[in-house]
mmCIF file of the N, C-alpha and C atoms, coordinates in Angstrom:
data_MODEL
# 
_entry.id   MODEL 
# 
loop_
_atom_site.group_PDB 
_atom_site.id 
_atom_site.type_symbol 
_atom_site.label_atom_id 
_atom_site.label_alt_id 
_atom_site.label_comp_id 
_atom_site.label_asym_id 
_atom_site.label_entity_id 
_atom_site.label_seq_id 
_atom_site.pdbx_PDB_ins_code 
_atom_site.Cartn_x 
_atom_site.Cartn_y 
_atom_site.Cartn_z 
_atom_site.occupancy 
_atom_site.B_iso_or_equiv 
_atom_site.pdbx_formal_charge 
_atom_site.auth_seq_id 
_atom_site.auth_comp_id 
_atom_site.auth_asym_id 
_atom_site.auth_atom_id 
_atom_site.pdbx_PDB_model_num 
ATOM 1   N N  . MET A 1 1  ? -11.181 -29.218 -14.988 1.00 0.00 ? 1  MET A N  1 
ATOM 2   C CA . MET A 1 1  ? -9.869  -29.438 -15.236 1.00 0.00 ? 1  MET A CA 1 
ATOM 3   C C  . MET A 1 1  ? -9.485  -28.994 -13.557 1.00 0.00 ? 1  MET A C  1 
ATOM 4   N N  . LYS A 1 2  ? -8.586  -29.806 -13.181 1.00 0.00 ? 2  LYS A N  1 
ATOM 5   C CA . LYS A 1 2  ? -8.083  -29.984 -11.963 1.00 0.00 ? 2  LYS A CA 1 
ATOM 6   C C  . LYS A 1 2  ? -6.919  -28.912 -11.956 1.00 0.00 ? 2  LYS A C  1 
ATOM 7   N N  . LEU A 1 3  ? -6.610  -27.978 -11.326 1.00 0.00 ? 3  LEU A N  1 
ATOM 8   C CA . LEU A 1 3  ? -5.839  -26.628 -11.196 1.00 0.00 ? 3  LEU A CA 1 
ATOM 9   C C  . LEU A 1 3  ? -4.850  -27.243 -10.374 1.00 0.00 ? 3  LEU A C  1 
ATOM 10  N N  . ARG A 1 4  ? -3.457  -27.553 -11.177 1.00 0.00 ? 4  ARG A N  1 
ATOM 11  C CA . ARG A 1 4  ? -2.359  -27.690 -10.353 1.00 0.00 ? 4  ARG A CA 1 
ATOM 12  C C  . ARG A 1 4  ? -1.184  -26.605 -10.309 1.00 0.00 ? 4  ARG A C  1 
ATOM 13  N N  . THR A 1 5  ? -1.289  -25.793 -11.573 1.00 0.00 ? 5  THR A N  1 
ATOM 14  C CA . THR A 1 5  ? -0.225  -24.583 -11.671 1.00 0.00 ? 5  THR A CA 1 
ATOM 15  C C  . THR A 1 5  ? -0.841  -23.566 -11.967 1.00 0.00 ? 5  THR A C  1 
ATOM 16  N N  . ILE A 1 6  ? -0.464  -22.517 -11.645 1.00 0.00 ? 6  ILE A N  1 
ATOM 17  C CA . ILE A 1 6  ? -0.926  -21.113 -12.463 1.00 0.00 ? 6  ILE A CA 1 
ATOM 18  C C  . ILE A 1 6  ? -0.899  -21.288 -13.926 1.00 0.00 ? 6  ILE A C  1 
ATOM 19  N N  . GLU A 1 7  ? -0.137  -22.017 -14.420 1.00 0.00 ? 7  GLU A N  1 
ATOM 20  C CA . GLU A 1 7  ? 0.002   -22.267 -15.935 1.00 0.00 ? 7  GLU A CA 1 
ATOM 21  C C  . GLU A 1 7  ? -1.631  -23.014 -16.038 1.00 0.00 ? 7  GLU A C  1 
ATOM 22  N N  . ASP A 1 8  ? -1.995  -23.956 -15.483 1.00 0.00 ? 8  ASP A N  1 
ATOM 23  C CA . ASP A 1 8  ? -3.180  -24.432 -15.835 1.00 0.00 ? 8  ASP A CA 1 
ATOM 24  C C  . ASP A 1 8  ? -4.631  -23.633 -15.984 1.00 0.00 ? 8  ASP A C  1 
ATOM 25  N N  . LEU A 1 9  ? -4.381  -22.590 -14.633 1.00 0.00 ? 9  LEU A N  1 
ATOM 26  C CA . LEU A 1 9  ? -5.420  -21.573 -14.856 1.00 0.00 ? 9  LEU A CA 1 
ATOM 27  C C  . LEU A 1 9  ? -5.151  -20.715 -16.121 1.00 0.00 ? 9  LEU A C  1 
ATOM 28  N N  . PHE A 1 10 ? -3.920  -20.451 -16.293 1.00 0.00 ? 10 PHE A N  1 
ATOM 29  C CA . PHE A 1 10 ? -3.881  -19.565 -17.998 1.00 0.00 ? 10 PHE A CA 1 
ATOM 30  C C  . PHE A 1 10 ? -4.500  -20.228 -19.093 1.00 0.00 ? 10 PHE A C  1 
ATOM 31  N N  . LYS A 1 11 ? -4.335  -21.544 -18.923 1.00 0.00 ? 11 LYS A N  1 
ATOM 32  C CA . LYS A 1 11 ? -4.941  -22.408 -20.262 1.00 0.00 ? 11 LYS A CA 1 
ATOM 33  C C  . LYS A 1 11 ? -6.482  -22.520 -19.967 1.00 0.00 ? 11 LYS A C  1 
ATOM 34  N N  . GLN A 1 12 ? -6.799  -22.833 -18.875 1.00 0.00 ? 12 GLN A N  1 
ATOM 35  C CA . GLN A 1 12 ? -8.652  -22.521 -18.540 1.00 0.00 ? 12 GLN A CA 1 
ATOM 36  C C  . GLN A 1 12 ? -9.036  -21.151 -18.936 1.00 0.00 ? 12 GLN A C  1 
ATOM 37  N N  . ALA A 1 13 ? -8.306  -20.392 -18.827 1.00 0.00 ? 13 ALA A N  1 
ATOM 38  C CA . ALA A 1 13 ? -9.043  -19.101 -19.071 1.00 0.00 ? 13 ALA A CA 1 
ATOM 39  C C  . ALA A 1 13 ? -8.595  -18.816 -20.471 1.00 0.00 ? 13 ALA A C  1 
ATOM 40  N N  . GLY A 1 14 ? -7.825  -19.490 -21.351 1.00 0.00 ? 14 GLY A N  1 
ATOM 41  C CA . GLY A 1 14 ? -7.638  -19.388 -22.816 1.00 0.00 ? 14 GLY A CA 1 
ATOM 42  C C  . GLY A 1 14 ? -6.599  -18.490 -23.071 1.00 0.00 ? 14 GLY A C  1 
ATOM 43  N N  . GLY A 1 15 ? -5.787  -18.056 -21.624 1.00 0.00 ? 15 GLY A N  1 
ATOM 44  C CA . GLY A 1 15 ? -4.333  -17.349 -22.197 1.00 0.00 ? 15 GLY A CA 1 
ATOM 45  C C  . GLY A 1 15 ? -4.523  -16.337 -21.030 1.00 0.00 ? 15 GLY A C  1 
ATOM 46  N N  . THR A 1 16 ? -3.092  -15.727 -21.190 1.00 0.00 ? 16 THR A N  1 
ATOM 47  C CA . THR A 1 16 ? -3.029  -14.408 -20.147 1.00 0.00 ? 16 THR A CA 1 
ATOM 48  C C  . THR A 1 16 ? -3.879  -13.164 -20.462 1.00 0.00 ? 16 THR A C  1 
ATOM 49  N N  . ILE A 1 17 ? -3.508  -13.072 -21.781 1.00 0.00 ? 17 ILE A N  1 
ATOM 50  C CA . ILE A 1 17 ? -4.421  -11.760 -22.219 1.00 0.00 ? 17 ILE A CA 1 
ATOM 51  C C  . ILE A 1 17 ? -6.149  -11.992 -21.808 1.00 0.00 ? 17 ILE A C  1 
ATOM 52  N N  . HIS A 1 18 ? -6.433  -13.079 -21.508 1.00 0.00 ? 18 HIS A N  1 
ATOM 53  C CA . HIS A 1 18 ? -8.062  -13.092 -21.344 1.00 0.00 ? 18 HIS A CA 1 
ATOM 54  C C  . HIS A 1 18 ? -8.111  -12.910 -19.810 1.00 0.00 ? 18 HIS A C  1 
ATOM 55  N N  . LEU A 1 19 ? -7.228  -13.198 -19.085 1.00 0.00 ? 19 LEU A N  1 
ATOM 56  C CA . LEU A 1 19 ? -7.189  -12.954 -17.702 1.00 0.00 ? 19 LEU A CA 1 
ATOM 57  C C  . LEU A 1 19 ? -7.006  -11.645 -17.214 1.00 0.00 ? 19 LEU A C  1 
ATOM 58  N N  . ALA A 1 20 ? -5.860  -10.852 -18.129 1.00 0.00 ? 20 ALA A N  1 
ATOM 59  C CA . ALA A 1 20 ? -5.925  -9.424  -18.149 1.00 0.00 ? 20 ALA A CA 1 
ATOM 60  C C  . ALA A 1 20 ? -6.948  -8.477  -18.512 1.00 0.00 ? 20 ALA A C  1 
ATOM 61  N N  . VAL A 1 21 ? -7.574  -8.933  -19.364 1.00 0.00 ? 21 VAL A N  1 
ATOM 62  C CA . VAL A 1 21 ? -8.541  -8.233  -19.908 1.00 0.00 ? 21 VAL A CA 1 
ATOM 63  C C  . VAL A 1 21 ? -9.888  -8.211  -19.024 1.00 0.00 ? 21 VAL A C  1 
ATOM 64  N N  . LEU A 1 22 ? -10.460 -9.537  -18.230 1.00 0.00 ? 22 LEU A N  1 
ATOM 65  C CA . LEU A 1 22 ? -11.092 -9.874  -17.303 1.00 0.00 ? 22 LEU A CA 1 
ATOM 66  C C  . LEU A 1 22 ? -10.676 -8.921  -15.960 1.00 0.00 ? 22 LEU A C  1 
ATOM 67  N N  . LEU A 1 23 ? -9.846  -8.794  -15.575 1.00 0.00 ? 23 LEU A N  1 
ATOM 68  C CA . LEU A 1 23 ? -9.414  -8.170  -14.307 1.00 0.00 ? 23 LEU A CA 1 
ATOM 69  C C  . LEU A 1 23 ? -8.743  -6.903  -14.451 1.00 0.00 ? 23 LEU A C  1 
ATOM 70  N N  . ASP A 1 24 ? -8.736  -6.261  -15.962 1.00 0.00 ? 24 ASP A N  1 
ATOM 71  C CA . ASP A 1 24 ? -8.503  -5.044  -16.033 1.00 0.00 ? 24 ASP A CA 1 
ATOM 72  C C  . ASP A 1 24 ? -7.121  -4.497  -15.510 1.00 0.00 ? 24 ASP A C  1 
ATOM 73  N N  . VAL A 1 25 ? -6.180  -5.539  -16.168 1.00 0.00 ? 25 VAL A N  1 
ATOM 74  C CA . VAL A 1 25 ? -4.682  -5.216  -15.557 1.00 0.00 ? 25 VAL A CA 1 
ATOM 75  C C  . VAL A 1 25 ? -3.775  -5.441  -16.944 1.00 0.00 ? 25 VAL A C  1 
ATOM 76  N N  . HIS A 1 26 ? -2.792  -5.226  -16.795 1.00 0.00 ? 26 HIS A N  1 
ATOM 77  C CA . HIS A 1 26 ? -1.712  -5.305  -17.919 1.00 0.00 ? 26 HIS A CA 1 
ATOM 78  C C  . HIS A 1 26 ? -1.425  -7.215  -18.170 1.00 0.00 ? 26 HIS A C  1 
ATOM 79  N N  . GLN A 1 27 ? -1.041  -7.692  -19.342 1.00 0.00 ? 27 GLN A N  1 
ATOM 80  C CA . GLN A 1 27 ? -0.786  -8.929  -19.412 1.00 0.00 ? 27 GLN A CA 1 
ATOM 81  C C  . GLN A 1 27 ? 0.795   -9.107  -18.617 1.00 0.00 ? 27 GLN A C  1 
ATOM 82  N N  . THR A 1 28 ? 1.640   -8.381  -18.615 1.00 0.00 ? 28 THR A N  1 
ATOM 83  C CA . THR A 1 28 ? 2.680   -8.694  -17.802 1.00 0.00 ? 28 THR A CA 1 
ATOM 84  C C  . THR A 1 28 ? 2.511   -8.666  -16.261 1.00 0.00 ? 28 THR A C  1 
ATOM 85  N N  . THR A 1 29 ? 1.514   -8.202  -15.772 1.00 0.00 ? 29 THR A N  1 
ATOM 86  C CA . THR A 1 29 ? 0.955   -8.492  -14.198 1.00 0.00 ? 29 THR A CA 1 
ATOM 87  C C  . THR A 1 29 ? 0.656   -10.023 -14.194 1.00 0.00 ? 29 THR A C  1 
ATOM 88  N N  . VAL A 1 30 ? -0.422  -10.338 -15.040 1.00 0.00 ? 30 VAL A N  1 
ATOM 89  C CA . VAL A 1 30 ? -0.852  -11.727 -15.177 1.00 0.00 ? 30 VAL A CA 1 
ATOM 90  C C  . VAL A 1 30 ? 0.622   -12.699 -15.167 1.00 0.00 ? 30 VAL A C  1 
ATOM 91  N N  . ILE A 1 31 ? 1.344   -12.534 -16.294 1.00 0.00 ? 31 ILE A N  1 
ATOM 92  C CA . ILE A 1 31 ? 2.658   -13.497 -16.448 1.00 0.00 ? 31 ILE A CA 1 
ATOM 93  C C  . ILE A 1 31 ? 3.337   -13.174 -15.238 1.00 0.00 ? 31 ILE A C  1 
ATOM 94  N N  . SER A 1 32 ? 3.393   -12.469 -14.533 1.00 0.00 ? 32 SER A N  1 
ATOM 95  C CA . SER A 1 32 ? 4.290   -12.439 -13.161 1.00 0.00 ? 32 SER A CA 1 
ATOM 96  C C  . SER A 1 32 ? 3.866   -13.316 -11.954 1.00 0.00 ? 32 SER A C  1 
ATOM 97  N N  . TRP A 1 33 ? 2.635   -13.746 -12.338 1.00 0.00 ? 33 TRP A N  1 
ATOM 98  C CA . TRP A 1 33 ? 2.048   -14.444 -11.318 1.00 0.00 ? 33 TRP A CA 1 
ATOM 99  C C  . TRP A 1 33 ? 2.442   -15.843 -11.252 1.00 0.00 ? 33 TRP A C  1 
ATOM 100 N N  . ALA A 1 34 ? 3.215   -16.289 -12.352 1.00 0.00 ? 34 ALA A N  1 
ATOM 101 C CA . ALA A 1 34 ? 3.813   -17.619 -12.421 1.00 0.00 ? 34 ALA A CA 1 
ATOM 102 C C  . ALA A 1 34 ? 4.996   -17.749 -11.338 1.00 0.00 ? 34 ALA A C  1 
ATOM 103 N N  . LYS A 1 35 ? 5.492   -16.325 -10.957 1.00 0.00 ? 35 LYS A N  1 
ATOM 104 C CA . LYS A 1 35 ? 6.594   -16.752 -10.175 1.00 0.00 ? 35 LYS A CA 1 
ATOM 105 C C  . LYS A 1 35 ? 6.402   -16.070 -8.852  1.00 0.00 ? 35 LYS A C  1 
ATOM 106 N N  . CYS A 1 36 ? 5.344   -15.238 -8.663  1.00 0.00 ? 36 CYS A N  1 
ATOM 107 C CA . CYS A 1 36 ? 4.766   -14.822 -7.131  1.00 0.00 ? 36 CYS A CA 1 
ATOM 108 C C  . CYS A 1 36 ? 3.525   -15.302 -6.785  1.00 0.00 ? 36 CYS A C  1 
ATOM 109 N N  . GLY A 1 37 ? 2.887   -15.863 -7.636  1.00 0.00 ? 37 GLY A N  1 
ATOM 110 C CA . GLY A 1 37 ? 1.236   -16.052 -6.933  1.00 0.00 ? 37 GLY A CA 1 
ATOM 111 C C  . GLY A 1 37 ? 0.611   -15.209 -7.476  1.00 0.00 ? 37 GLY A C  1 
ATOM 112 N N  . ILE A 1 38 ? -0.936  -15.420 -7.433  1.00 0.00 ? 38 ILE A N  1 
ATOM 113 C CA . ILE A 1 38 ? -2.165  -14.571 -7.638  1.00 0.00 ? 38 ILE A CA 1 
ATOM 114 C C  . ILE A 1 38 ? -2.258  -13.686 -6.535  1.00 0.00 ? 38 ILE A C  1 
ATOM 115 N N  . PRO A 1 39 ? -2.500  -12.565 -6.350  1.00 0.00 ? 39 PRO A N  1 
ATOM 116 C CA . PRO A 1 39 ? -2.726  -11.428 -5.605  1.00 0.00 ? 39 PRO A CA 1 
ATOM 117 C C  . PRO A 1 39 ? -4.062  -11.612 -5.097  1.00 0.00 ? 39 PRO A C  1 
ATOM 118 N N  . THR A 1 40 ? -4.599  -11.860 -3.658  1.00 0.00 ? 40 THR A N  1 
ATOM 119 C CA . THR A 1 40 ? -5.806  -12.167 -3.185  1.00 0.00 ? 40 THR A CA 1 
ATOM 120 C C  . THR A 1 40 ? -7.031  -11.298 -3.921  1.00 0.00 ? 40 THR A C  1 
ATOM 121 N N  . LYS A 1 41 ? -6.645  -9.948  -4.024  1.00 0.00 ? 41 LYS A N  1 
ATOM 122 C CA . LYS A 1 41 ? -7.507  -9.321  -4.509  1.00 0.00 ? 41 LYS A CA 1 
ATOM 123 C C  . LYS A 1 41 ? -8.344  -9.500  -5.892  1.00 0.00 ? 41 LYS A C  1 
ATOM 124 N N  . TYR A 1 42 ? -7.758  -10.213 -6.607  1.00 0.00 ? 42 TYR A N  1 
ATOM 125 C CA . TYR A 1 42 ? -8.240  -11.032 -7.823  1.00 0.00 ? 42 TYR A CA 1 
ATOM 126 C C  . TYR A 1 42 ? -8.845  -12.430 -7.669  1.00 0.00 ? 42 TYR A C  1 
ATOM 127 N N  . TRP A 1 43 ? -9.093  -12.695 -6.571  1.00 0.00 ? 43 TRP A N  1 
ATOM 128 C CA . TRP A 1 43 ? -9.599  -14.318 -6.164  1.00 0.00 ? 43 TRP A CA 1 
ATOM 129 C C  . TRP A 1 43 ? -11.175 -14.066 -6.724  1.00 0.00 ? 43 TRP A C  1 
ATOM 130 N N  . ASP A 1 44 ? -11.803 -13.270 -6.001  1.00 0.00 ? 44 ASP A N  1 
ATOM 131 C CA . ASP A 1 44 ? -13.064 -13.241 -5.928  1.00 0.00 ? 44 ASP A CA 1 
ATOM 132 C C  . ASP A 1 44 ? -13.496 -13.268 -7.548  1.00 0.00 ? 44 ASP A C  1 
ATOM 133 N N  . LYS A 1 45 ? -13.273 -12.343 -8.190  1.00 0.00 ? 45 LYS A N  1 
ATOM 134 C CA . LYS A 1 45 ? -13.496 -12.375 -9.681  1.00 0.00 ? 45 LYS A CA 1 
ATOM 135 C C  . LYS A 1 45 ? -13.235 -13.804 -10.196 1.00 0.00 ? 45 LYS A C  1 
ATOM 136 N N  . LEU A 1 46 ? -11.669 -14.597 -9.842  1.00 0.00 ? 46 LEU A N  1 
ATOM 137 C CA . LEU A 1 46 ? -11.312 -15.491 -10.723 1.00 0.00 ? 46 LEU A CA 1 
ATOM 138 C C  . LEU A 1 46 ? -12.567 -16.625 -10.133 1.00 0.00 ? 46 LEU A C  1 
ATOM 139 N N  . MET A 1 47 ? -12.805 -16.929 -8.978  1.00 0.00 ? 47 MET A N  1 
ATOM 140 C CA . MET A 1 47 ? -13.619 -17.751 -8.044  1.00 0.00 ? 47 MET A CA 1 
ATOM 141 C C  . MET A 1 47 ? -14.919 -17.725 -9.192  1.00 0.00 ? 47 MET A C  1 
ATOM 142 N N  . GLN A 1 48 ? -15.541 -16.543 -9.162  1.00 0.00 ? 48 GLN A N  1 
ATOM 143 C CA . GLN A 1 48 ? -16.638 -16.651 -10.005 1.00 0.00 ? 48 GLN A CA 1 
ATOM 144 C C  . GLN A 1 48 ? -16.844 -16.589 -11.230 1.00 0.00 ? 48 GLN A C  1 
ATOM 145 N N  . GLU A 1 49 ? -15.774 -16.244 -12.235 1.00 0.00 ? 49 GLU A N  1 
ATOM 146 C CA . GLU A 1 49 ? -15.433 -16.464 -13.628 1.00 0.00 ? 49 GLU A CA 1 
ATOM 147 C C  . GLU A 1 49 ? -15.253 -17.785 -14.013 1.00 0.00 ? 49 GLU A C  1 
ATOM 148 N N  . TYR A 1 50 ? -14.451 -18.567 -13.287 1.00 0.00 ? 50 TYR A N  1 
ATOM 149 C CA . TYR A 1 50 ? -13.955 -20.031 -13.299 1.00 0.00 ? 50 TYR A CA 1 
ATOM 150 C C  . TYR A 1 50 ? -14.191 -21.064 -12.754 1.00 0.00 ? 50 TYR A C  1 
ATOM 151 N N  . LYS A 1 51 ? -14.962 -21.132 -11.559 1.00 0.00 ? 51 LYS A N  1 
ATOM 152 C CA . LYS A 1 51 ? -15.804 -21.612 -10.748 1.00 0.00 ? 51 LYS A CA 1 
ATOM 153 C C  . LYS A 1 51 ? -14.639 -22.501 -10.027 1.00 0.00 ? 51 LYS A C  1 
ATOM 154 N N  . ILE A 1 52 ? -13.384 -21.768 -9.700  1.00 0.00 ? 52 ILE A N  1 
ATOM 155 C CA . ILE A 1 52 ? -12.537 -22.457 -8.576  1.00 0.00 ? 52 ILE A CA 1 
ATOM 156 C C  . ILE A 1 52 ? -12.562 -22.152 -7.298  1.00 0.00 ? 52 ILE A C  1 
ATOM 157 N N  . THR A 1 53 ? -12.093 -22.628 -6.606  1.00 0.00 ? 53 THR A N  1 
ATOM 158 C CA . THR A 1 53 ? -12.257 -22.361 -5.008  1.00 0.00 ? 53 THR A CA 1 
ATOM 159 C C  . THR A 1 53 ? -10.836 -21.542 -4.574  1.00 0.00 ? 53 THR A C  1 
ATOM 160 N N  . ALA A 1 54 ? -11.136 -20.994 -3.313  1.00 0.00 ? 54 ALA A N  1 
ATOM 161 C CA . ALA A 1 54 ? -10.042 -20.215 -2.913  1.00 0.00 ? 54 ALA A CA 1 
ATOM 162 C C  . ALA A 1 54 ? -8.967  -21.146 -2.337  1.00 0.00 ? 54 ALA A C  1 
ATOM 163 N N  . ASP A 1 55 ? -9.339  -22.522 -2.087  1.00 0.00 ? 55 ASP A N  1 
ATOM 164 C CA . ASP A 1 55 ? -8.523  -23.316 -1.936  1.00 0.00 ? 55 ASP A CA 1 
ATOM 165 C C  . ASP A 1 55 ? -7.290  -23.784 -2.951  1.00 0.00 ? 55 ASP A C  1 
ATOM 166 N N  . ASP A 1 56 ? -8.005  -23.830 -4.316  1.00 0.00 ? 56 ASP A N  1 
ATOM 167 C CA . ASP A 1 56 ? -7.256  -23.983 -5.513  1.00 0.00 ? 56 ASP A CA 1 
ATOM 168 C C  . ASP A 1 56 ? -6.088  -22.819 -5.744  1.00 0.00 ? 56 ASP A C  1 
ATOM 169 N N  . LEU A 1 57 ? -6.791  -21.419 -5.295  1.00 0.00 ? 57 LEU A N  1 
ATOM 170 C CA . LEU A 1 57 ? -5.772  -20.353 -5.944  1.00 0.00 ? 57 LEU A CA 1 
ATOM 171 C C  . LEU A 1 57 ? -5.036  -20.281 -4.532  1.00 0.00 ? 57 LEU A C  1 
ATOM 172 N N  . TYR A 1 58 ? -4.909  -20.722 -3.462  1.00 0.00 ? 58 TYR A N  1 
ATOM 173 C CA . TYR A 1 58 ? -4.112  -20.999 -2.510  1.00 0.00 ? 58 TYR A CA 1 
ATOM 174 C C  . TYR A 1 58 ? -2.850  -21.594 -2.800  1.00 0.00 ? 58 TYR A C  1 
ATOM 175 N N  . ARG A 1 59 ? -3.417  -22.906 -3.144  1.00 0.00 ? 59 ARG A N  1 
ATOM 176 C CA . ARG A 1 59 ? -2.422  -23.965 -3.304  1.00 0.00 ? 59 ARG A CA 1 
ATOM 177 C C  . ARG A 1 59 ? -1.400  -23.526 -4.991  1.00 0.00 ? 59 ARG A C  1 
ATOM 178 N N  . ILE A 1 60 ? -2.245  -23.173 -5.851  1.00 0.00 ? 60 ILE A N  1 
ATOM 179 C CA . ILE A 1 60 ? -1.460  -22.566 -6.881  1.00 0.00 ? 60 ILE A CA 1 
ATOM 180 C C  . ILE A 1 60 ? -0.240  -21.444 -6.870  1.00 0.00 ? 60 ILE A C  1 
ATOM 181 N N  . SER A 1 61 ? -0.888  -20.681 -5.922  1.00 0.00 ? 61 SER A N  1 
ATOM 182 C CA . SER A 1 61 ? 0.046   -19.303 -5.670  1.00 0.00 ? 61 SER A CA 1 
ATOM 183 C C  . SER A 1 61 ? 1.241   -19.926 -4.968  1.00 0.00 ? 61 SER A C  1 
ATOM 184 N N  . GLU A 1 62 ? 1.100   -20.619 -3.803  1.00 0.00 ? 62 GLU A N  1 
ATOM 185 C CA . GLU A 1 62 ? 1.816   -21.120 -3.090  1.00 0.00 ? 62 GLU A CA 1 
ATOM 186 C C  . GLU A 1 62 ? 2.866   -21.874 -3.862  1.00 0.00 ? 62 GLU A C  1 
ATOM 187 N N  . ASN A 1 63 ? 2.653   -22.736 -4.793  1.00 0.00 ? 63 ASN A N  1 
ATOM 188 C CA . ASN A 1 63 ? 3.343   -23.614 -5.572  1.00 0.00 ? 63 ASN A CA 1 
ATOM 189 C C  . ASN A 1 63 ? 4.107   -22.600 -6.522  1.00 0.00 ? 63 ASN A C  1 
ATOM 190 N N  . ALA A 1 64 ? 3.715   -21.605 -6.964  1.00 0.00 ? 64 ALA A N  1 
ATOM 191 C CA . ALA A 1 64 ? 4.525   -20.597 -7.679  1.00 0.00 ? 64 ALA A CA 1 
ATOM 192 C C  . ALA A 1 64 ? 5.776   -19.892 -6.699  1.00 0.00 ? 64 ALA A C  1 
ATOM 193 N N  . ARG A 1 65 ? 5.259   -19.831 -5.594  1.00 0.00 ? 65 ARG A N  1 
ATOM 194 C CA . ARG A 1 65 ? 6.391   -19.377 -4.886  1.00 0.00 ? 65 ARG A CA 1 
ATOM 195 C C  . ARG A 1 65 ? 7.493   -20.044 -4.435  1.00 0.00 ? 65 ARG A C  1 
ATOM 196 N N  . VAL A 1 66 ? 6.575   -21.134 -4.160  1.00 0.00 ? 66 VAL A N  1 
ATOM 197 C CA . VAL A 1 66 ? 7.909   -22.504 -3.886  1.00 0.00 ? 66 VAL A CA 1 
ATOM 198 C C  . VAL A 1 66 ? 8.915   -22.712 -4.830  1.00 0.00 ? 66 VAL A C  1 
ATOM 199 N N  . GLN A 1 67 ? 8.496   -22.843 -6.130  1.00 0.00 ? 67 GLN A N  1 
ATOM 200 C CA . GLN A 1 67 ? 9.124   -23.224 -7.465  1.00 0.00 ? 67 GLN A CA 1 
ATOM 201 C C  . GLN A 1 67 ? 10.254  -22.075 -7.526  1.00 0.00 ? 67 GLN A C  1 
ATOM 202 N N  . ARG A 1 68 ? 9.419   -20.863 -7.485  1.00 0.00 ? 68 ARG A N  1 
ATOM 203 C CA . ARG A 1 68 ? 10.812  -19.663 -7.798  1.00 0.00 ? 68 ARG A CA 1 
ATOM 204 C C  . ARG A 1 68 ? 11.842  -20.051 -7.020  1.00 0.00 ? 68 ARG A C  1 
ATOM 205 N N  . ASN A 1 69 ? 11.735  -20.576 -5.588  1.00 0.00 ? 69 ASN A N  1 
ATOM 206 C CA . ASN A 1 69 ? 12.866  -20.520 -4.694  1.00 0.00 ? 69 ASN A CA 1 
ATOM 207 C C  . ASN A 1 69 ? 13.728  -21.740 -4.588  1.00 0.00 ? 69 ASN A C  1 
# 
């Protein structure tokens, strides 16, 4: 699956709850990424778990920030 948006990541992960559990954060934190992007401190875990690249994470995070403005 080609990630184009953070919502694509949410789908690939099985939902925001799954990401929250994986990263040991609250679900509302994960949901907030749709507007502010994914903090880099979570990228390593996401790349390992979902076989995505730093470029993918950068692109979808930037898209989220652009969409917000």
